[in-house]
N, C-alpha and C positions, 0 to 999 in steps of 0.2 A: 526725475521720479524715479524711486526704487520700490521694490516689492521683495518680499521674502517667498521664495519657491522651494521646491524639493529636487533634489539631484539623486539619481540612482545610480550607485556603483555596480557594473555588471560584470561579471567574470565571463569571458567568451569562450574559454575552454582552449583545447589544443589549438595551436597556431597553424591554421591551413585557409586555402584560398575560400572566399564565399562566406565565411563565419559573421563577419560584420554586416556582411548584405543581409543575411539571414535575420540577424537581430534586428536591423531596420525595416525589413520586409514584415517581420512579425508584428511591430508597432503600427507600420502603415496600414497593414490589412484590418487591424482593429479600428482604423480611422482616427488613429491620434496622431497628431503633428509633433515633430520633434523641434522644439525652440531654440536647443542647442546641444553641442556634445564636443566631447574629446575623447578619443582612443588612443591609449599608449601601452604597449608591450601586453595585449591581451585583456586590458582593463577598460572598460568603456564607461564614463560619466556620460548620463543623458537628462536632459532636461525638459520635461513635458508640462502641459497644463492640467495632466490628471495622472500624479504620479501613483497613486494606488492602483488605477486601472493599468497602468504601464507595467507596474511590477507584477500583477496577476498575468498579464499577456506573456510578458517575457520569461516567466517560471515556466507558465504552459507551454511555451517553445523551448523549454530544455536548457534555457539560460539560469545561472545562479546570482541572484540579486544578492549582494552581501551588506550593502549599506543604503540607508535612506536619509540623508541630510539636508538640513535647511541651509539654504545658499541666498545670499542677497544678488539681486538682478539689477543693474543700474544702467540707463542709458549714458551712454558717452559721445563725445565728438571723436570723429576720425581725423585726428592731427597729432603730428609729433609732441610728446611728453605727457599727455594724458594719462595713460596708464603710470607711468613714472610718478606722476603727482599723486594719484590714489594710493597705489603701493607705499610710496614714501610715507604718507600721512597715516596709513594702517600701522606700519612700522614706527612711526613715532608716537604712537599711542598704545604700544606693544600689543596689538593684535597679530597673532599668528596667523598666517595664511596656510589652509591646508591644500589648496587647488584653487585654480582660477582658467576661466576660459572664456572666448568670446562666443556669445549667442546670437540668433538673427538680430536684425535692424541696429546694430551698432550697440548692442548691450553687452556689457561686462557680467561674468558670474563669478562670484566669490563665495567660497567655502572656507570658513574660518572656525576657530576654536571658540570664539565668543562673537556669535552671530548677531546678537543685538547690539553690540558695540560698534562691529562691522558696518551693519546697517545703518547706524547713526553716522558714522565716519564717511562711508561711502556715499551715502544721500549728499551729505554736505559737500563732499569732494567733488561728486558727479555734476552737482550745481554749478560749480565753479570751472568745470573741465568744459 
């Protein structure tokens, strides 16, 4: 089973201890659960069930949300080759993956140039995985 959700790209600002914790604390204090995330070099991708509210909360906490993208979220099996199969199928059908990360409960999150086509492929690939 798959669904399309929103991923927020958040610029954390200057690299200093505690910034990532502050971002998550801001979200948690609003009672919003984080379903998935990836942080690389001061850029946080965050997946929640309420992207609009998360964006408002993060911005009010002093963080800059630079993007809000549709992403495909699909349950996958935890075994060798599953990610390889999904990404191979996306590549075989010329879908460019912009970013990807794991979310809670063995779910794969994929941001792609063509989300509708990615959703179709990921749903089919995820069912086989």
